[in-house]
N, C-alpha and C positions, 0 to 999 in steps of 0.2 A: 494866626498861622505862623509857625516857626520861620525865622528869616532864611535859614539855610534850606528848609524844605521849599519855601516860596521861590527862592533863587533856582533851585533844581528844576522846579516845574517850568519856570520861565525858559531856562536853557533847553529843556526837552522840547517845549513848544517851538522855540526858535529853530532847533535842529530839524524838527518835523516840517516846519514851513520851508526851510531851506531845501530840504530833500524834495519837497513837492515842486519847487521852482526849477529844479535841475531838469534838463531835457531828457526825455526817454532815450535809452541806449539805442543807437542806430543799428538795425539788423545788419549783420555781416553780409556783404554781397560781392564775393571775390570775383565772379565772372564779369562784373560790370567793367572792370579795368584790366582783366587778365589778357595776356597775349599767348600765343602758341607756346607750349612747354619745351622750348629749346634747351637741350642739355638736361632735361628732366623727363621722368615718366609720371604722368598725372592720372591718378585713379580717382574717379568720382564715385562716391558712395551715397545712396539714399538711406535715410534714417541714421544720422551720425550721433547716436546716443552715447552716453558715457560707457555703457556696456559694449557697444559696437567698437568704440575706439580701443578699449582695453583688450578686446579679442584680437584686433589687428596688431596691437603692441605685443601680445603674447606670441603671435606667429612670428613677429620680427625677432623677438628674443630667442625663439627656437632656431633662427636662421633660415626660416622658410619663406622669407620675403627677400630674395637675393638681389634687391634693386637698391643700391646705395643712394641713388638720386631720386628716390620716390617722393612724390608730392600727393597728398590726399586732400580732396575737397569734399566736405559733407554738405549735401543738398537737402533741403526740407522746405515744407510750406510753413508760412508764418502762423497759420491757424492750427497746426498740428498740436496734439495733446502733450507731447514730450517737451520737457523743459531743457532746451538745448543750451541755455545759459550755463548749465552745469558742465556741458562738454567744452564750451569755450573757456570757462574758468580753469578746467583741468588742463587744457592745452597751454594756457598762459602760465600756470603754476609749474608745469613740467617743462616749460621752454621748448615745446614741440612746434617750432616755427615752420615745419614742413607740413603741418595740418591746417587747412583753411576751412572756411564755411561760406555758404551761399544760401540766403533765405529768399524764397519765392513768394510773392504776394498776389499773383494773378488770380482773378475770380474764376473759379472752376465749379462744375456741378455735373450731375448725372447726364444732363442733356448736351454737354459740350465736350466731355473728355475723349470721345472717340471720333474726333474731327479736329480741324485746325481751330485753335481757340486763343484765349488771352495769354497762354503760356508758350505758344508754339515758337515764337521767335527766340525766346529765352532758352528753351530746351534745345533748339537747333544750335545756338551758340555754345551751350554747355557741351553738347555732343562734339562739335567741331574742335573744341579746345581740350578734349579729354582723350586719354589713351585707353580707357576701359571703364566699365561701370559694374558696381555690385548693388543688388537689391537685397536687403537683409530681412530677418524674420519679424513677426509682429502679429497684430490681432486680425480677427475675421473681416473679410471683405463684405461690403454691403451686397446681399444677394440680388437686389434689383439691378445691380450693375452687370450681372450676367443672366438677367431675364428670369429670375426665380423669386418665389416668395420666401420670407424669412422663417426658418424652422425654429422651434422652441429652444434649441441648444446653441443657436448662433448668437454671438454677442457682438453688437455694433459698438465699437469703442473709439475709433479715430477716423471718421470718414474723410477728413481733409487729407490725411496721409494717403488714403487710397485714391482719391481724386487725382493727386499729383503723380503718384507712382504708376497708376494705370494709364494715364495720358502719356507719361514718359515712355512706357513700353509700346503703346500704340504708335507713337511718333517714331520710335526706333525701328519697329518691325512691321507695322501695318497690322491688319486683322480682318476677321470675317465681318466685322461691323460695317466696313466699307472696302470692298475688294479693289476699288480703284485708287485707294490711298497708297502712296509710295513712301515706305519707311526710309529713315536715314541710312540704314545699313545697305541699301541698294548701292550707295556710293562708296561705302567702306565695308565690304562683306567680311573682312577678317577682323573687324572690331569685336573685342571680347565683352560679353555680358554674362554675368553670373547671378542667378537668383537662388536665395537660400530660404527654405521653409515658406513663409509668406511670399518670399521672392519668387519661388517657383509658381505659386498660385497666381501672383501678379503677372508673370510672363504668360501664363495660360489664359487668364481672364482678359488681359490686355489685348490678346490676339484673337479673342472671340470664343475661348473655351469656357467651361463651367466648372463648378466645384461640387464635391461630395460634402455636404454641410456637417455631417458628423459620422465618422468612420464606424463607431460601434453600433449606432442605431440604423444607419442607412445601408451599410455593407453587411454587417453581421447580424442585424436585426435583434439587438440586445436592448434590455430596458434598465439594467442595474449594473453597478460596478462589480458586484459579486459575480454576475454572469460573465463580465469581461475578464475577471480573474480566472474563472473556470475555462475560458477560451484558450488560455495559455499564452506564453510570451510571443509566439509567432503572430498573434493578433494585437499586440500592444504597441502603440506608437507614442505613448506616454505611460508613466507608471500608475496603474489604477489604484495601487495601495495608498498612494498619496491622498486619495479622496476619502478613504474610510479608516485608515490607521493613522489618524491625525496626531496621536501622542508619540508616535515613533519619530525620533529626531534624526536618525541616520539614514532614512530612506532616500534613495536617489530621486531627485525631483523629475527626472526625465526617464528615458529608456534606451538602453543599449541593445540592439538587435541586429541580426544579419539581413543583408539585402542581396538580391540576385540581379546582376547586370546582364543585359542582352549582349551576347558575345559579339554579335555583328555590329553593335553600336560603335559610333566614332569614339566615344569617350572610353569604352572598354578597350579598344585597340590602343588608344593613346596611353592608357595606364597599364597595359599588359595584363588585363583581367581575362581569365578563362571562364567558361560556363560553370565549372565546378567551384569557382571561388565564391565565398560568402563573407565579404568583409563586414565587420560590425560597425554600425554607425549610431549616432545619438539623435533621438527624435524627441520633439516636444510639440505635438500638434494633435488636433482632433479632426481636422479637415484634410481633404486631398483633392487632387485633380480629377475631374469627371470627364466630360467630353474634351478632347485635346484641341487646343487652339491652332490657328492657321500656321502652317509651316513646321509644326513640331511633331515629333514621334516619341514614343516611350523608349527610354534607354535603360531603365531599371525598375524593379518592382519588389514588393515584399516577397518573402520566401513562398508564401501561399498564393502569390500571384494576384491578390485582390486589391492591393494599394499601389498606386504609382509612386515610385521613389525618385525617379529622375526623368527629365525630358530633355531632348536636344533638338536644335533646329536643323532641318534637312538641307537648307541652303547656306546657312552661316555656320562655319565650322567651330566657332568659339562662343556660341550662345548655348548656355547650359542652365537648367534648373534642377536643384536638388531639394527634395522634401525634408532631408535631415540637416543637421547642423555640424559641418566640418570645422567651424570656427570657434566653438565653445572652449574657453580656457581650461575648464575642468577636464577636458579630454587629455590634457598633458600632465595632470596631477599624478604623482606616484604614491602619495601617502594613502594608507587604508582608511577611507572615510565613509564609504557608502555600502548599503545593501539594498537589494531589490524588494525583498519581502520581509515582514516582521519576524518570521521564523528563521531567517538566515542567521547563522552564527558568526560568520566571518565577514569583516569589512574589507573593501578593496579600493584601490586607486584605479582611476580610469585608464591611465597610460599602461599600468601593469596588465590590466585586462586586455587592452588592445594588442599589446605585444605578445600576450599568451594565446591570441586567436588570430594567427596570420591568415590573410595578408592585411589585417585591419590597420595596424599602425602605418605600414608602408603605403597602404592605399591613401591615407590622409596626406602623407608627405608628398606622394606623387601627384595627387589632385591639386594641391597648392602650387607645386612646381609647374604643372601644366598651365594653370591659370596665369601665374605671374610671368611665365615665359611668353605668353601671348600678348602681353602689354608692350606696346611700342609707340 
């Protein structure tokens, strides 16, 4: 064996052995030593993925987070599928010292999430030391958690995330699963909670509601994507062409479509929306709220009235669930990059589209202004 080659092998083995002896990186647990956020506003977010953080930074760059002393804490379960080490690395490299992380290790499961459990004390501390909470988008919830069997188009991808986020919602708001359980918001009824896409579904299931497991098959009774296309954009909550026109590179991966807010809803009044207003929003989902959970009422629906687009809590004025994505950075892009259908000739930028369909752009600005103004 060549001397240099033998030496290289030895050095590689030594390096590997040294790495094996290094202790595993200790999960970040901000709330273990955290105090009340004096002089700061502390927003707790569940699912602090790299994409989530970049979406919040995009809102900050827009000037839509008007809180100079904001602190964000990303909470997740240690057994979740997402590699949150990427998020922590991003924060370090960008010197974003106002973003923290807290990893929960409590043993949770279907039989314990809708009652006091191993995470209860930790969740109560997180709540007491936070100014508000956001639940972001993600994969399908395990249907057994809302009392149903699993349909063929439901994909179970990250159950530990659902265990944590559903029990967090139940602890915050209570639910039909145990009518005697007192949620944390009984002590702080003005506390803001926002659920986005999966976040709305988590608010609904966490309080005892159910889900429509697939919009096109369960609501519209369709069997193929070609039938979905024939249904027309009013029935699209993601872009069906993405599943059959796979060679098209400029297709929008999601769907811009109008929604109708209930004029008498609290959120419509707060944003100045009238019954005739149809703001365009961006959707990326195949499931929707079914039976509505404890304390919630429908605040918005699709134009055809078949799909719930927003829910708001009847008792807590700053608890809102949105089935669409008001945080996606692509909403603010101005360059012409996308088209909906392969036959479309012109590409468009999402921000240009929103501005051309009032009150769509202003709706998003006012929505975020409303939420961040509720943090205190």
